[in-house]
C-alpha positions as CSV (number, residue, x, y, z in Angstrom):
1,X,-34.5,-9.8,4.2
2,X,-36.2,-6.6,5.6
3,X,-38.9,-4.8,3.6
4,X,-36.6,-1.8,3.2
5,X,-33.9,-3.9,1.6
6,X,-36.5,-5.5,-0.7
7,X,-37.7,-2.0,-1.8
8,X,-34.1,-0.7,-2.3
9,X,-33.1,-3.9,-4.1
10,X,-36.2,-3.7,-6.3
11,X,-35.6,-0.1,-7.1
12,X,-32.0,-0.8,-8.0
13,X,-33.1,-3.7,-10.2
14,X,-35.7,-1.6,-12.0
15,X,-33.3,1.3,-12.6
16,X,-30.6,-1.1,-13.8
17,X,-33.0,-2.9,-16.1
18,X,-34.1,0.4,-17.7
19,X,-30.5,1.2,-18.8
20,X,-29.2,-2.3,-19.3
21,X,-29.7,-2.1,-23.0
22,X,-27.6,1.0,-23.2
23,X,-25.0,-0.6,-21.0
24,X,-24.5,-3.5,-23.4
25,X,-23.6,-1.0,-26.2
26,X,-21.8,1.4,-23.9
27,X,-19.0,3.4,-25.5
28,X,-15.6,2.4,-24.2
29,X,-13.8,5.5,-25.6
30,X,-10.2,5.7,-24.6
31,X,-9.1,8.3,-22.1
32,X,-5.8,9.7,-21.1
33,X,-4.5,7.5,-18.3
34,X,-1.5,9.6,-17.4
35,X,-2.4,13.0,-16.2
36,X,0.5,15.5,-15.9
37,X,0.6,16.8,-12.3
38,X,-1.0,20.1,-11.3
39,X,1.5,22.9,-11.6
40,X,2.1,24.6,-8.2
41,X,4.7,25.1,-5.6
42,X,3.8,21.6,-4.3
43,X,5.3,20.1,-7.5
44,X,8.8,21.6,-6.9
45,X,11.4,19.1,-5.9
46,X,13.3,19.9,-2.7
47,X,17.0,20.5,-3.4
48,X,17.9,19.1,0.0
49,X,19.9,15.9,-0.5
50,X,18.6,12.8,1.1
51,X,20.4,12.4,4.5
52,X,22.0,9.1,5.2
53,X,20.7,6.8,8.0
54,X,23.8,7.8,10.1
55,X,22.8,11.5,9.6
56,X,19.2,10.7,10.7
57,X,20.4,8.8,13.8
58,X,22.7,11.7,14.7
59,X,19.8,14.2,14.4
60,X,17.7,12.0,16.7
61,X,20.6,12.0,19.2
62,X,21.3,15.7,19.0
63,X,18.9,16.6,21.8
64,X,16.4,18.6,19.7
65,X,12.8,18.9,21.0
66,X,10.6,17.8,18.2
67,X,7.1,19.2,17.7
68,X,6.0,15.7,16.7
69,X,7.5,12.2,17.2
70,X,5.7,9.5,15.2
71,X,6.0,5.9,16.2
72,X,5.5,3.6,13.2
73,X,6.9,3.8,9.6
74,X,4.0,2.2,7.7
75,X,1.8,4.1,5.2
76,X,0.0,6.0,7.9
77,X,3.1,6.9,9.9
78,X,5.0,8.0,6.8
79,X,1.9,10.0,5.7
80,X,1.8,11.7,9.1
81,X,5.6,12.5,8.8
82,X,5.1,14.1,5.4
83,X,2.0,16.0,6.5
84,X,3.6,17.4,9.6
85,X,6.9,18.5,8.0
86,X,5.2,20.2,5.1
87,X,3.2,22.3,7.6
88,X,6.5,23.5,9.0
89,X,6.6,21.3,12.2
90,X,9.8,19.8,13.4
91,X,9.1,16.1,12.8
92,X,10.7,12.8,13.7
93,X,9.5,9.3,12.8
94,X,10.9,6.0,14.1
95,X,10.1,2.5,13.0
96,X,11.1,-0.6,15.0
97,X,11.6,-2.7,11.9
98,X,11.8,-1.4,8.3
99,X,9.5,1.0,6.6
100,X,6.4,-0.9,5.3
101,X,7.7,-4.1,7.0
102,X,4.2,-4.8,8.4
103,X,0.7,-4.6,6.9
104,X,1.6,-1.8,4.5
105,X,3.7,-4.1,2.2
106,X,1.3,-7.1,2.5
107,X,-1.8,-5.6,0.9
108,X,-3.8,-6.5,-2.2
109,X,-1.9,-3.7,-4.0
110,X,-5.2,-2.0,-4.9
111,X,-6.0,1.7,-4.6
112,X,-9.7,1.7,-4.4
113,X,-12.9,3.3,-3.0
114,X,-14.5,0.0,-2.0
115,X,-17.2,-1.3,-4.3
116,X,-18.6,-3.5,-1.5
117,X,-18.8,-0.6,0.9
118,X,-20.9,1.4,-1.6
119,X,-23.2,-1.6,-2.0
120,X,-23.7,-1.6,1.8
121,X,-24.3,2.2,1.8
122,X,-27.0,1.8,-0.8
123,X,-28.7,-1.3,0.6
124,X,-28.6,0.0,4.2
125,X,-29.1,3.7,3.5
126,X,-25.8,4.2,5.4
127,X,-24.5,7.8,4.9
128,X,-21.3,7.1,6.9
129,X,-20.4,4.2,4.5
130,X,-21.1,6.6,1.6
131,X,-18.8,9.3,3.0
132,X,-16.1,6.7,3.4
133,X,-16.3,5.6,-0.2
134,X,-16.5,9.2,-1.4
135,X,-13.3,10.0,0.5
136,X,-11.5,6.9,-0.7
137,X,-12.3,7.7,-4.3
138,X,-10.9,11.2,-3.9
139,X,-7.7,9.7,-2.4
140,X,-7.5,7.1,-5.2
141,X,-7.3,9.9,-7.8
142,X,-4.8,11.8,-5.7
143,X,-2.5,8.7,-5.4
144,X,-2.6,8.1,-9.2
145,X,-1.7,11.7,-9.7
146,X,1.1,12.3,-7.2
147,X,2.9,8.9,-7.8
148,X,2.2,8.0,-11.5
149,X,5.4,5.9,-11.6
150,X,4.3,3.6,-8.7
151,X,0.6,3.4,-9.7
152,X,-1.6,2.6,-12.7
153,X,-5.3,2.4,-13.5
154,X,-6.4,-1.2,-13.6
155,X,-9.5,-2.5,-15.3
156,X,-11.2,-5.2,-13.1
157,X,-13.7,-7.7,-14.6
158,X,-16.8,-8.8,-12.7
159,X,-18.0,-11.9,-14.6
160,X,-21.7,-12.4,-14.6
161,X,-23.2,-15.9,-14.7
162,X,-26.9,-15.1,-14.2
163,X,-28.9,-12.7,-16.4
164,X,-30.7,-11.0,-13.5
165,X,-27.3,-10.0,-12.1
166,X,-26.5,-7.9,-15.2
167,X,-28.7,-4.9,-14.3
168,X,-28.0,-5.4,-10.6
169,X,-24.2,-5.3,-10.8
170,X,-24.2,-2.7,-13.6
171,X,-26.3,-0.3,-11.6
172,X,-23.9,-0.7,-8.6
173,X,-20.8,-0.2,-10.7
174,X,-22.3,2.9,-12.4
175,X,-23.1,4.3,-9.0
176,X,-19.4,3.8,-8.2
177,X,-18.5,5.9,-11.2
178,X,-21.1,8.5,-10.3
179,X,-19.8,8.9,-6.7
180,X,-16.2,9.4,-8.0
181,X,-17.5,12.3,-10.2
182,X,-14.8,14.2,-12.0
183,X,-12.2,12.1,-10.0
184,X,-13.2,8.9,-11.8
185,X,-10.5,6.9,-13.4
186,X,-12.4,5.7,-16.5
187,X,-16.0,4.8,-17.1
188,X,-17.2,1.2,-16.5
189,X,-18.7,-0.8,-19.3
190,X,-20.5,-4.0,-20.1
191,X,-19.0,-6.8,-22.2
192,X,-20.7,-9.6,-24.1
193,X,-19.7,-13.2,-23.4
194,X,-17.6,-13.3,-26.5
195,X,-15.7,-10.1,-25.7
196,X,-15.3,-11.1,-22.0
197,X,-13.6,-14.4,-23.1
198,X,-11.4,-12.5,-25.6
199,X,-10.1,-10.3,-22.8
200,X,-10.0,-13.0,-20.1
201,X,-9.6,-16.3,-22.0
202,X,-8.8,-18.4,-19.0
203,X,-12.3,-17.6,-17.5
204,X,-14.9,-20.4,-17.1
205,X,-17.3,-20.1,-20.1
206,X,-20.1,-22.3,-18.9
207,X,-23.3,-20.2,-18.2
208,X,-21.3,-17.0,-18.6
209,X,-23.6,-14.2,-19.6
210,X,-20.9,-11.5,-20.0
211,X,-18.9,-9.2,-17.7
212,X,-18.8,-5.7,-16.3
213,X,-15.5,-3.9,-16.3
214,X,-14.8,-1.1,-13.8
215,X,-11.6,0.8,-12.9
216,X,-9.6,1.1,-9.8
217,X,-5.9,1.8,-9.2
218,X,-3.0,-0.5,-8.5
219,X,0.3,0.3,-6.7
220,X,3.6,-1.1,-5.6
221,X,2.7,-0.8,-1.9
222,X,6.1,-1.1,-0.2
223,X,7.8,1.2,-2.6
224,X,5.0,3.7,-2.3
225,X,5.3,3.6,1.5
226,X,9.1,4.1,1.1
227,X,8.6,7.0,-1.4
228,X,6.3,8.8,1.1
229,X,8.9,8.4,3.8
230,X,11.8,9.6,1.6
231,X,9.7,12.6,0.5
232,X,9.2,13.5,4.2
233,X,13.0,13.2,4.7
234,X,13.7,15.5,1.8
235,X,11.4,18.1,3.3
236,X,13.1,18.1,6.7
237,X,11.7,15.2,8.7
238,X,14.1,13.0,10.7
239,X,13.2,9.4,9.9
240,X,14.9,6.2,11.0
241,X,14.1,2.5,10.6
242,X,15.2,-0.2,13.0
243,X,14.8,2.2,15.9
244,X,12.4,1.0,18.5
245,X,10.5,2.9,21.2
246,X,11.0,1.2,24.5
247,X,9.5,3.7,26.9
248,X,7.4,6.9,27.0
249,X,8.4,9.8,29.2
250,X,6.0,12.1,30.9
251,X,6.3,15.5,32.6
252,X,3.5,16.6,34.9
253,X,1.3,13.8,33.5
254,X,1.8,14.8,29.9
255,X,4.0,13.0,27.4
256,X,7.3,14.8,26.8
257,X,9.4,12.2,24.9
258,X,10.4,8.6,24.5
259,X,13.3,6.2,25.1
260,X,14.5,4.7,21.8
261,X,16.9,1.9,20.9
262,X,18.8,1.5,17.6
263,X,18.2,-2.2,16.9
264,X,21.3,-2.4,14.7
265,X,23.9,-0.8,17.1
266,X,22.1,-1.6,20.4
267,X,22.5,2.1,21.5
268,X,19.7,3.8,23.5
269,X,18.9,7.4,24.0
270,X,16.0,9.8,24.8
271,X,14.1,11.8,22.2
272,X,12.2,14.9,23.4
273,X,8.9,15.8,21.7
274,X,5.9,18.0,22.4
275,X,3.5,15.5,20.9
276,X,3.7,11.7,20.2
277,X,1.7,10.0,17.6
278,X,1.0,6.2,17.7
279,X,0.8,4.9,14.2
280,X,1.8,1.3,14.8
281,X,-1.1,-0.6,13.1
282,X,-1.6,-4.0,14.7
283,X,0.7,-3.0,17.5
284,X,-1.4,0.0,18.5
285,X,-2.4,-1.4,21.9
286,X,1.2,-2.1,22.9
287,X,2.1,1.6,22.6
288,X,-1.2,2.6,24.3
289,X,-0.3,0.4,27.2
290,X,3.1,2.1,27.5
291,X,1.1,5.3,28.0
292,X,-1.5,3.8,30.3
293,X,-1.4,0.2,31.6
294,X,-5.1,0.3,32.6
295,X,-6.5,0.9,29.1
296,X,-8.7,-1.6,27.3
297,X,-7.5,-3.0,24.0
298,X,-9.1,-1.6,20.9
299,X,-7.4,-3.7,18.2
300,X,-9.1,-6.7,16.8
301,X,-6.5,-8.1,14.4
302,X,-7.6,-10.0,11.3
303,X,-5.3,-11.9,8.9
304,X,-5.4,-11.3,5.2
305,X,-3.6,-14.0,3.1
306,X,-2.5,-13.5,-0.5
307,X,-0.8,-15.9,-2.9
308,X,1.2,-15.3,-6.0
309,X,0.7,-17.5,-9.1
310,X,2.5,-17.4,-12.4
311,X,1.5,-14.6,-14.8
312,X,-0.3,-16.9,-17.2
313,X,-3.1,-17.2,-14.7
314,X,-4.4,-13.8,-15.6
315,X,-4.2,-11.2,-18.5
316,X,-1.4,-8.7,-18.0
317,X,-3.6,-5.7,-17.9
318,X,-6.9,-6.8,-16.3
319,X,-7.9,-8.1,-12.9
320,X,-11.0,-10.1,-11.8
321,X,-13.3,-9.7,-8.8
322,X,-15.2,-12.6,-7.3
323,X,-18.0,-10.8,-5.4
324,X,-19.3,-13.8,-3.6
325,X,-17.1,-16.7,-2.7
326,X,-18.3,-20.0,-1.2
327,X,-18.2,-18.4,2.3
328,X,-19.4,-14.9,1.4
329,X,-16.1,-13.2,1.1
330,X,-14.7,-11.2,-1.8
331,X,-11.6,-12.5,-3.7
332,X,-9.5,-10.4,-6.1
333,X,-7.4,-12.0,-8.9
334,X,-4.9,-9.4,-10.1
335,X,-1.9,-9.1,-12.4
336,X,1.2,-7.7,-10.6
337,X,4.8,-7.5,-11.7
338,X,4.5,-10.3,-14.2
339,X,2.7,-12.6,-11.7
340,X,-0.9,-13.0,-10.5
341,X,-2.0,-12.1,-6.9
342,X,-5.0,-13.9,-5.5
343,X,-6.6,-13.0,-2.2
344,X,-7.6,-12.1,0.4
345,X,-8.9,-14.1,3.4
346,X,-10.3,-12.5,6.5
347,X,-9.7,-14.5,9.7
348,X,-9.1,-13.4,13.4
349,X,-5.5,-13.8,14.4
350,X,-2.9,-13.0,17.0
351,X,-0.6,-10.0,16.6
352,X,2.9,-11.1,15.6
353,X,5.8,-9.5,13.8
354,X,5.9,-12.2,11.2
355,X,2.4,-13.6,10.4
356,X,2.4,-16.6,8.2
357,X,-0.3,-18.0,6.0
358,X,-1.8,-21.4,6.9
359,X,-2.1,-24.2,4.4
360,X,-5.9,-24.1,4.8
361,X,-6.0,-20.4,3.8
362,X,-3.8,-21.1,0.7
363,X,-6.0,-24.0,-0.3
364,X,-9.1,-21.9,0.2
365,X,-7.8,-19.3,-2.2
366,X,-6.8,-21.9,-4.8
367,X,-10.2,-23.5,-4.6
368,X,-11.9,-20.1,-5.3
369,X,-9.6,-19.5,-8.2
370,X,-10.4,-22.9,-9.6
371,X,-14.1,-22.1,-9.4
372,X,-13.7,-19.2,-11.8
373,X,-11.2,-20.6,-14.3
374,X,-11.7,-22.7,-17.4
375,X,-11.4,-26.5,-16.6
376,X,-8.6,-26.6,-19.1
377,X,-6.5,-24.5,-16.6
378,X,-5.2,-26.9,-13.9
379,X,-4.9,-25.0,-10.7
380,X,-2.0,-26.6,-8.8
381,X,-0.6,-26.1,-5.3
382,X,2.9,-26.3,-6.9
383,X,2.1,-23.1,-8.9
384,X,2.1,-21.0,-5.7
385,X,5.3,-19.0,-6.0
386,X,4.8,-17.1,-2.8
387,X,2.3,-16.5,0.0
388,X,2.1,-13.9,2.7
389,X,-0.2,-12.8,5.5
390,X,-0.9,-9.2,6.5
391,X,-2.6,-8.2,9.8
392,X,-5.4,-5.8,9.3
393,X,-5.9,-3.8,12.5
394,X,-9.7,-3.5,12.9
395,X,-10.5,-1.3,15.8
396,X,-13.3,-0.4,18.2
397,X,-13.7,3.3,18.8
398,X,-12.7,4.4,22.4
399,X,-14.3,7.8,21.7
400,X,-17.8,6.2,21.7
401,X,-19.7,4.7,24.6
402,X,-20.2,1.4,22.7
403,X,-16.6,0.3,22.4
404,X,-17.6,-3.3,21.5
405,X,-18.6,-2.6,17.9
406,X,-15.8,-2.2,15.3
407,X,-15.2,1.1,13.6
408,X,-16.0,0.9,9.9
409,X,-13.2,3.4,9.1
410,X,-10.2,4.7,11.0
411,X,-10.3,6.4,14.5
412,X,-8.1,9.2,15.9
413,X,-8.0,9.2,19.7
414,X,-6.1,11.5,22.1
415,X,-5.4,10.2,25.6
416,X,-5.3,12.2,28.8
417,X,-1.5,12.4,28.6
418,X,-1.6,13.6,25.0
419,X,-0.8,10.4,23.1
420,X,-2.5,10.7,19.6
421,X,-3.4,7.3,18.3
422,X,-4.4,6.7,14.6
423,X,-5.7,3.2,14.0
424,X,-7.8,1.3,11.4
425,X,-8.5,2.7,8.0
426,X,-7.0,1.4,4.7
427,X,-4.1,2.1,2.4
428,X,-5.9,4.3,0.0
429,X,-6.9,6.8,2.6
430,X,-3.5,7.1,4.3
431,X,-3.2,10.8,3.3
432,X,-6.5,12.0,4.7
433,X,-6.0,9.9,7.8
434,X,-2.6,11.6,8.3
435,X,-4.2,15.0,7.8
436,X,-6.8,14.3,10.5
437,X,-4.2,13.0,12.8
438,X,-1.9,16.0,12.5
439,X,-4.9,18.3,13.0
440,X,-5.6,16.5,16.3
441,X,-1.9,16.7,17.3
442,X,-1.7,20.4,16.6
443,X,-4.8,21.0,18.7
444,X,-4.0,18.7,21.6
445,X,-0.4,19.9,22.0
446,X,-1.1,23.6,21.0
447,X,1.6,23.4,18.3
448,X,2.3,26.4,16.0
449,X,2.7,25.2,12.5
450,X,3.8,27.4,9.6
451,X,0.7,26.3,7.7
452,X,-2.5,25.4,9.6
453,X,-4.1,23.5,6.7
454,X,-2.9,20.2,5.2
455,X,-0.5,20.7,2.3
456,X,-0.3,17.2,0.9
457,X,-3.3,17.1,-1.5
458,X,-1.6,17.0,-4.9
459,X,1.9,16.9,-3.4
460,X,4.3,14.9,-5.6
461,X,6.3,12.2,-3.9
462,X,9.8,11.0,-4.5
463,X,10.4,10.1,-8.2
464,X,7.3,11.7,-9.6
465,X,8.7,15.2,-10.5
466,X,10.4,14.3,-13.8
467,X,8.6,11.1,-14.7
468,X,6.8,10.5,-17.9
469,X,5.4,7.3,-19.4
470,X,8.2,7.2,-22.0
471,X,11.0,8.0,-19.7
472,X,12.3,4.4,-19.9
473,X,13.3,5.0,-23.6
474,X,15.9,7.6,-22.4
475,X,17.3,5.0,-20.0
476,X,17.7,2.5,-22.9
477,X,19.3,5.1,-25.2
478,X,21.5,6.9,-22.7
479,X,22.8,4.0,-20.6
480,X,22.4,0.9,-22.8
481,X,20.0,-0.9,-20.4
482,X,17.8,-3.8,-21.5
483,X,14.3,-2.5,-22.2
484,X,12.6,-4.6,-19.5
485,X,15.1,-3.4,-16.9
486,X,14.7,0.2,-18.0
487,X,10.9,-0.1,-17.7
488,X,11.2,-1.6,-14.3
489,X,13.6,1.2,-13.1
490,X,11.3,3.9,-14.4
491,X,8.3,2.4,-12.7
492,X,10.0,1.7,-9.4
493,X,12.1,4.8,-9.0
494,X,10.6,7.4,-11.3
495,X,13.0,10.2,-12.2
496,X,15.5,8.7,-9.6
497,X,16.0,5.9,-12.1
498,X,18.8,7.8,-13.7
499,X,20.7,7.9,-10.4
500,X,20.3,4.1,-10.1
501,X,21.5,3.6,-13.7
502,X,24.6,5.5,-13.0
503,X,25.5,3.0,-10.3
504,X,25.1,0.0,-12.6
505,X,28.0,-2.3,-13.5
506,X,29.1,-3.1,-17.0
507,X,27.9,-6.4,-18.3
508,X,30.8,-7.2,-20.5
509,X,28.4,-7.8,-23.4
510,X,27.6,-5.9,-26.5
511,X,24.0,-5.6,-25.2
512,X,22.8,-4.7,-22.7
513,X,25.9,-2.6,-21.9
514,X,25.1,-2.2,-18.2
515,X,22.9,-3.8,-15.6
516,X,23.8,-7.2,-14.2
517,X,20.6,-8.9,-13.1
518,X,20.2,-10.1,-9.5
519,X,18.1,-13.0,-10.8
520,X,17.7,-14.1,-14.5
521,X,13.9,-14.2,-14.4
522,X,13.4,-10.7,-12.9
523,X,14.5,-7.2,-14.1
524,X,16.3,-6.3,-10.8
525,X,19.9,-5.3,-11.3
526,X,23.0,-5.0,-9.1
527,X,22.8,-1.2,-8.9
528,X,19.5,-1.4,-7.0
529,X,21.3,-3.1,-4.1
530,X,23.8,-0.3,-3.9
531,X,21.1,2.4,-4.3
532,X,19.0,0.6,-1.7
533,X,21.5,1.5,1.0
534,X,20.7,5.2,0.2
535,X,17.0,4.3,0.7
536,X,17.9,3.1,4.2
537,X,17.9,-0.7,3.5
538,X,19.9,-2.3,6.4
539,X,19.3,-6.0,6.0
540,X,18.9,-8.5,3.2
541,X,15.2,-8.7,4.0
542,X,14.9,-4.9,3.7
543,X,16.4,-5.2,0.3
544,X,14.8,-8.2,-1.3
545,X,11.3,-7.8,0.2
546,X,10.7,-4.0,0.1
547,X,13.3,-2.2,-2.0
548,X,13.1,-5.0,-4.6
549,X,9.9,-7.1,-4.4
550,X,11.6,-10.4,-5.0
551,X,10.6,-12.1,-1.7
552,X,7.0,-11.4,-2.5
553,X,7.2,-12.6,-6.0
554,X,9.1,-15.9,-5.7
555,X,10.3,-17.7,-2.6
556,X,13.1,-19.4,-4.4
557,X,14.2,-16.2,-6.1
558,X,14.7,-14.4,-2.7
559,X,17.5,-16.8,-1.8
560,X,19.5,-15.8,-4.8
561,X,18.7,-12.1,-4.1
562,X,19.9,-12.5,-0.5
563,X,23.2,-14.1,-1.7
564,X,23.7,-11.2,-4.1
565,X,23.0,-8.7,-1.3
566,X,25.7,-10.4,0.8
567,X,28.3,-9.8,-1.9
568,X,27.6,-6.1,-1.5
569,X,27.4,-6.4,2.3
570,X,30.3,-4.2,3.1
571,X,29.1,-1.3,1.0
572,X,27.1,0.7,3.5
573,X,25.0,-1.9,5.4
574,X,25.4,-2.1,9.2
575,X,24.8,-5.7,10.2
576,X,27.4,-8.3,10.7
577,X,27.0,-11.8,9.2
578,X,25.7,-13.3,12.5
579,X,23.0,-10.6,13.0
580,X,22.0,-10.9,9.3
581,X,21.5,-14.6,9.6
582,X,19.4,-14.2,12.7
583,X,17.3,-11.5,11.0
584,X,16.6,-13.6,7.9
585,X,15.7,-16.7,10.1
586,X,13.3,-14.6,12.2
587,X,11.4,-13.1,9.3
588,X,11.2,-15.8,6.7
């Protein structure tokens, strides 16, 4: 360890020790978790009805020249679409698969600033790392505000097993609070061993000194991605899933449009655009090579595996952070939709449409989980209900002479032909990444937006306008829904839950009156399958993996969900049985 690190570490230890006594008795006064949205023109819901997918395809085929064509319908692509259309730009977004079908639906579900990045910033005196954390903490607060139905503050426990770590970790977590400033979720605090075990009884008690609790956010990532895309559609953007870009067109050396193919109908046509944005995540280089076959690849894909365990593996309202696994990684252990998510790994991988976790990665996570739990809790391979792998697109920066080193944050690059590429970054900062990307697009293509500045800070997304924490009670009283189902609808759809409830079938029972469940163990109901078609679900996988989250929660449950989807197959979906079977086989 260098002398500088020793000095910084020593200073942190001294500072932490000086306030450790106060930390132990720190006041954990409750705060208001739900903050009503800021009142402004941004909070007004657009009256424009949501166009159907057929309407969107017709718009793409109409021969318009778009200001911006975005390739990729993940979090960043959807964020770019919302940013562009709210500035008054004619915007189109196409996605080769489904919205959030890639990395954006396979995250840890956290909305966070990055505790470990702040640690590096302090230890290495790295101002760029600090700025990255500061930006992410601002965006964390923004996401909790603009989508309160899809997000929640989540306390995360950092168990401490050595006394010297108490001041060390406490100082770092308090710095995390300090950097967040007035955008902090809730103040961190120290817990005694007794109180730690009361809150997290399945934790290993041997040598436990206590725990430090800090707050980050948690989200339903796939539905958040979808909500951003739907919001863009309501504000005038043309968006279409299952539409693939097969070729880029140029005029006098500058991009002027693209050839696209509807993967459902097989039809192809050209879309004209003044600027094209590449927001394809792990597939960034494939689009860049359409633009210029001579370019060097900048993507260094890394696989992140998560597993889902039964809910009894963790408390319902508290997560756990293992800051130092056996190989130096960080593992999160988080409650999510009545289950427990554990992950993630970080291994180099190949880019593929359907990455799959290896048995070694699953066993590694289970081993780390076992190291932190009470010996009375038997961690079994058979308890793994689901597992998935997401590809994190780490990138080298082509804007810098040293293209070998990986960028710590995202990069925005404009090619000589005008292709604007946004790559890297993380879920939490999707909005600020999109703002920077649209700024670059406006400048490079000399676009004339109605608003020069980004409009999306504090901009409510689909479902947030009329949502309140007690909205589910009205769903129970007005429609006769089971309470668990009503809570699920309110959290998943926000104020659009009433539209879903109106589509629910009668149960034929005295109670609940409406809402036939897709699966007896989960609160998903038949109406969501019908409503999912309005949300552009085209296949069973679109429905059970991303409109509902059944495929991520329980591998066995997804089969029943797929069967229920097929019963409604003729009601708005566009795939025949043969294509549906091929789609499911390819993805799962």
